[in-house]
C-alpha positions as CSV (number, residue, x, y, z in Angstrom):
1,X,-23.7,-2.4,3.0
2,X,-23.5,-5.5,5.1
3,X,-21.0,-6.3,7.7
4,X,-19.1,-9.6,7.8
5,X,-21.2,-12.7,7.6
6,X,-20.7,-16.0,9.2
7,X,-19.3,-17.3,5.9
8,X,-16.6,-14.6,5.8
9,X,-13.1,-15.5,7.1
10,X,-9.9,-13.5,6.8
11,X,-8.7,-16.1,4.2
12,X,-11.9,-15.7,2.1
13,X,-11.9,-11.9,2.0
14,X,-8.2,-11.3,1.4
15,X,-6.8,-13.6,-1.3
16,X,-3.0,-14.0,-1.9
17,X,-1.0,-15.7,-4.5
18,X,2.7,-15.7,-5.4
19,X,3.9,-16.3,-8.9
20,X,7.1,-17.9,-10.1
21,X,8.9,-14.5,-10.2
22,X,8.1,-13.7,-6.5
23,X,5.3,-11.2,-7.3
24,X,2.6,-11.6,-4.6
25,X,-0.9,-10.4,-5.6
26,X,-3.1,-9.5,-2.6
27,X,-6.8,-9.1,-3.6
28,X,-9.4,-7.4,-1.4
29,X,-12.3,-9.8,-2.0
30,X,-15.6,-8.3,-0.8
31,X,-16.8,-7.1,-4.2
32,X,-20.5,-7.2,-3.2
33,X,-19.8,-4.3,-0.8
34,X,-17.2,-2.6,-3.0
35,X,-14.3,-4.2,-1.0
36,X,-15.2,-2.2,2.1
37,X,-13.3,-3.3,5.2
38,X,-14.6,-5.0,8.3
39,X,-12.8,-7.1,11.0
40,X,-12.3,-10.1,8.7
41,X,-10.8,-8.1,5.9
42,X,-8.5,-6.0,8.2
43,X,-7.4,-9.2,10.0
44,X,-6.8,-11.0,6.7
45,X,-4.8,-8.1,5.2
46,X,-2.6,-7.7,8.3
47,X,-1.9,-11.4,8.5
48,X,-1.2,-11.6,4.8
49,X,1.3,-8.7,4.9
50,X,3.2,-10.2,7.8
51,X,3.4,-13.6,6.0
52,X,4.6,-12.0,2.8
53,X,7.2,-10.0,4.6
54,X,8.6,-13.1,6.2
55,X,8.6,-15.1,2.9
56,X,12.0,-14.8,1.2
57,X,10.4,-15.7,-2.2
58,X,8.4,-12.5,-2.3
59,X,10.0,-9.6,-4.2
60,X,7.0,-7.4,-4.9
61,X,3.5,-7.0,-3.4
62,X,0.6,-5.9,-5.6
63,X,-2.6,-4.8,-3.9
64,X,-5.9,-4.8,-5.9
65,X,-9.7,-4.9,-5.4
66,X,-11.9,-7.6,-6.8
67,X,-14.8,-6.6,-9.0
68,X,-15.8,-3.2,-10.2
69,X,-14.2,-1.1,-7.5
70,X,-10.9,-0.9,-5.7
71,X,-12.2,-0.1,-2.2
72,X,-15.0,2.1,-0.7
73,X,-13.2,2.2,2.6
74,X,-14.9,1.1,5.8
75,X,-18.1,-1.0,6.0
76,X,-20.7,1.6,7.0
77,X,-22.7,-1.0,8.9
78,X,-19.7,-2.0,10.9
79,X,-19.3,1.7,11.9
80,X,-22.9,1.7,13.0
81,X,-22.2,-1.2,15.3
82,X,-19.1,0.5,16.7
83,X,-21.1,3.7,17.5
84,X,-22.9,1.8,20.3
85,X,-20.1,-0.5,21.2
86,X,-18.0,-0.4,24.4
87,X,-15.0,1.8,24.7
88,X,-12.8,-1.4,24.7
89,X,-14.4,-2.6,21.4
90,X,-14.1,0.8,19.8
91,X,-10.4,1.1,20.6
92,X,-9.8,-2.5,19.5
93,X,-11.4,-1.7,16.1
94,X,-9.4,1.5,15.7
95,X,-6.2,-0.3,16.5
96,X,-7.1,-2.9,13.9
97,X,-7.5,-0.4,11.1
98,X,-4.5,1.7,12.2
99,X,-2.4,-1.4,12.4
100,X,-3.3,-2.6,8.9
101,X,-2.6,0.7,7.3
102,X,0.7,1.0,9.2
103,X,1.8,-2.5,8.1
104,X,1.0,-1.8,4.5
105,X,3.1,1.4,4.7
106,X,6.0,-0.3,6.5
107,X,6.2,-3.8,4.9
108,X,9.8,-4.3,3.7
109,X,8.9,-5.2,0.2
110,X,7.9,-2.7,-2.6
111,X,4.2,-2.3,-2.9
112,X,2.0,-1.4,-5.9
113,X,-1.7,-0.5,-5.7
114,X,-3.8,-1.1,-8.8
115,X,-6.9,1.1,-8.6
116,X,-10.1,1.2,-10.6
117,X,-13.3,3.1,-10.0
118,X,-14.0,3.9,-6.3
119,X,-11.1,4.6,-3.9
120,X,-12.8,6.2,-0.9
121,X,-12.0,6.7,2.8
122,X,-9.7,3.9,3.9
123,X,-9.3,2.9,0.2
124,X,-7.4,6.2,-0.3
125,X,-5.4,5.2,2.8
126,X,-4.4,2.0,1.1
127,X,-3.2,4.0,-2.0
128,X,-1.3,6.4,0.2
129,X,0.4,3.6,2.1
130,X,1.7,1.9,-1.1
131,X,5.0,2.8,-2.7
132,X,3.6,3.0,-6.2
133,X,0.1,3.6,-7.4
134,X,-1.3,2.8,-10.9
135,X,-4.9,3.9,-11.5
136,X,-7.2,3.7,-14.5
137,X,-9.0,6.6,-16.0
138,X,-12.2,5.8,-14.2
139,X,-10.6,6.0,-10.7
140,X,-12.2,8.4,-8.3
141,X,-10.9,9.3,-4.9
142,X,-12.2,10.9,-1.7
143,X,-11.3,11.1,2.0
144,X,-14.9,10.7,3.2
145,X,-14.7,10.3,7.0
146,X,-15.8,13.8,8.0
147,X,-19.0,13.3,6.0
148,X,-20.2,10.8,8.6
149,X,-18.9,12.7,11.6
150,X,-15.6,10.9,12.2
151,X,-11.9,11.6,11.5
152,X,-9.6,9.8,9.1
153,X,-7.1,9.3,11.9
154,X,-5.9,5.8,10.9
155,X,-4.8,7.0,7.5
156,X,-3.6,10.6,8.1
157,X,0.1,9.8,8.4
158,X,0.0,7.9,5.1
159,X,-2.0,10.7,3.4
160,X,0.4,13.4,4.6
161,X,3.4,11.3,3.4
162,X,1.8,10.9,0.0
163,X,0.2,14.2,-0.8
164,X,1.5,16.7,1.8
165,X,-0.1,18.7,4.6
166,X,-1.9,21.2,2.4
167,X,-3.5,18.7,0.1
168,X,-4.5,16.5,3.0
169,X,-6.1,19.5,4.6
170,X,-8.1,20.3,1.5
171,X,-9.4,16.8,0.8
172,X,-9.7,15.5,4.4
173,X,-11.6,18.6,5.5
174,X,-14.0,18.9,2.5
175,X,-14.4,15.2,1.6
176,X,-14.6,16.2,-2.0
177,X,-14.4,13.6,-4.7
178,X,-11.5,14.1,-7.2
179,X,-10.6,12.4,-10.4
180,X,-7.5,10.4,-11.3
181,X,-5.8,13.4,-12.9
182,X,-6.1,15.5,-9.7
183,X,-4.9,12.5,-7.8
184,X,-1.8,12.4,-10.0
185,X,-1.3,16.1,-9.7
186,X,-1.2,16.0,-5.9
187,X,1.0,12.9,-5.8
188,X,-1.4,10.1,-4.8
189,X,-1.2,8.4,-8.2
190,X,2.0,8.1,-10.3
191,X,0.7,6.3,-13.4
192,X,-2.6,6.6,-15.2
193,X,-3.7,4.0,-17.7
194,X,-6.8,3.2,-19.8
195,X,-9.7,1.4,-18.2
196,X,-8.9,-2.3,-18.1
197,X,-5.2,-1.6,-18.6
198,X,-3.9,-1.9,-15.0
199,X,-1.9,-5.1,-15.5
200,X,-0.3,-3.9,-18.7
201,X,0.7,-0.6,-17.0
202,X,2.1,-2.3,-14.0
203,X,4.1,-4.8,-15.9
204,X,7.2,-2.6,-16.7
205,X,7.2,-1.2,-13.1
206,X,7.2,-4.8,-11.7
207,X,10.0,-5.7,-14.1
208,X,12.0,-2.7,-13.0
209,X,11.7,-3.7,-9.4
210,X,12.7,-7.3,-10.1
211,X,15.8,-6.1,-11.8
212,X,16.9,-4.4,-8.6
213,X,18.6,-6.1,-5.6
214,X,15.9,-7.2,-3.1
215,X,17.9,-6.4,0.1
216,X,19.0,-3.1,-1.3
217,X,15.3,-2.2,-2.1
218,X,14.3,-3.2,1.5
219,X,17.1,-1.2,3.0
220,X,16.4,1.8,0.8
221,X,12.7,1.8,1.6
222,X,13.5,1.7,5.3
223,X,16.0,4.6,5.0
224,X,13.5,6.7,3.1
225,X,11.2,6.3,6.0
226,X,13.8,7.4,8.5
227,X,15.0,10.3,6.4
228,X,11.4,11.6,6.1
229,X,10.8,11.6,9.8
230,X,13.1,14.4,11.0
231,X,15.8,16.9,10.5
232,X,18.9,15.6,8.6
233,X,21.4,16.4,11.3
234,X,24.9,15.1,12.0
235,X,23.8,11.9,13.7
236,X,21.5,10.9,10.8
237,X,24.1,11.9,8.2
238,X,26.7,9.7,10.0
239,X,24.3,6.8,10.2
240,X,23.5,7.0,6.5
241,X,27.2,7.2,5.6
242,X,27.9,4.1,7.7
243,X,25.1,2.2,6.1
244,X,26.3,3.2,2.6
245,X,29.8,2.1,3.3
246,X,28.8,-1.3,4.7
247,X,26.5,-1.9,1.8
248,X,29.3,-1.7,-0.7
249,X,30.8,-5.0,0.3
250,X,27.6,-7.2,0.5
251,X,27.1,-10.2,-1.7
252,X,24.3,-8.2,-3.5
253,X,26.7,-5.3,-4.1
254,X,29.4,-7.6,-5.6
255,X,26.9,-9.3,-7.8
256,X,25.4,-6.0,-8.9
257,X,28.7,-4.4,-9.9
258,X,29.8,-7.7,-11.6
259,X,26.6,-8.0,-13.6
260,X,26.8,-4.4,-14.7
261,X,30.4,-4.6,-15.9
262,X,29.7,-8.0,-17.6
263,X,26.6,-6.6,-19.2
264,X,24.3,-9.4,-18.0
265,X,21.3,-9.7,-15.8
266,X,22.0,-10.0,-12.1
267,X,21.3,-13.3,-10.4
268,X,18.3,-12.0,-8.6
269,X,16.4,-11.1,-11.8
270,X,13.9,-13.9,-12.6
271,X,13.3,-12.8,-16.2
272,X,10.1,-11.7,-17.9
């Protein structure tokens, strides 16, 4: 594989478009190297996610890979360069990859990964970081880092959240490749579709998200993250009760209940 070339920019290797419904499609665009990530791609992905989060038009973020494969993870030649780089440069690179994965996991919009063929290393991290994963029958997964003598530290939190400690131990320690059905069994994939059917399979999921109140979705995603981080003690229970009570009198809540009682679409639903 090659590392970034002089022609590559963050804008050229991460493409983003927003349709009339507010569905943002983010495309990893290095198909010649199986969408492996390098500094340009990580920078582009992070910048794009921050921009989409701040854009009130955006309701859903869809992540996909250009070409035959979703993502082969890190660019191996970039790793070769880092092996002889200074401690400062190595730490900067690790912060870049960790930060991109963290932002993908924490963005306040619902995220859907559409996966075909190879989803290896950091690619599996992208999948684990997204809220919803749709994969075609040809999808293959592996957490490959230990094969080249490094750890998958930047994606471990996301993997544990998605597939649990035991399954993370199995696949992060062996680097075995597993198919889409095993990925579904362990919780990395929720929906499997025929090859070429990713958009059709994602369509009803996107529609379901668009029918739900955007602020309520954002708040719910944030609360899920908080609830997953520690013991559900008295303080957390009281905080959740207060958030629930306050949420019942918002404009979204009023519109949600009204539209339900009146048997009509809520104002935030853009239609098919």
